[in-house]
N, C-alpha and C positions, 0 to 999 in steps of 0.2 A: 536531561530531556533532549531528545533528538528532534530535529526539524522534520516535519511530515514528508518532505521531499527525499530525505535520506533513506535509501533502501534498507539500511540497518534497522530501521524502525520495525521491520517485520520480524526481527529476532527478539523483540521485547513483548512482555505481557500486554494485552491478552493475545496478540497475534501468534506468539510462539506456541500457544495451546491449540490453535486452529490448524496449523500445519507448518511445514518448512517454507522458507522464503520462496523457493522456486515453485513449490506447489501453489502457494498463494498467487504468485504472478501468473502461473498457467491458468488458474481459475478465472482470471480476467481476460484470457485469450492471448496471453503473452505480454511482452514488454509494452507494446503499443496500447493494448487494452488497459493495462495497469496504469499507464501514463494518462489515458483519457479519464479513467475512474478517479485518479488522484486529482486531476484538474477540476473535475466536477465537484469533488469533495471540497477542495479549496474554495471554489466559487460559492458553495453553500455556506462554508464557515466564515469566509472573509468578505462575501458580497461583492 
């Protein structure tokens, strides 16, 4: 299992079926947008 912060997680199912890692990052508006979304997700998961 990969930590959620590790970008390699985007190569694992189910993310690999959604798109390539760079496509997924671009969908969030680039690296900064992806980092913001990840921080929000972590906040929701871990409070």
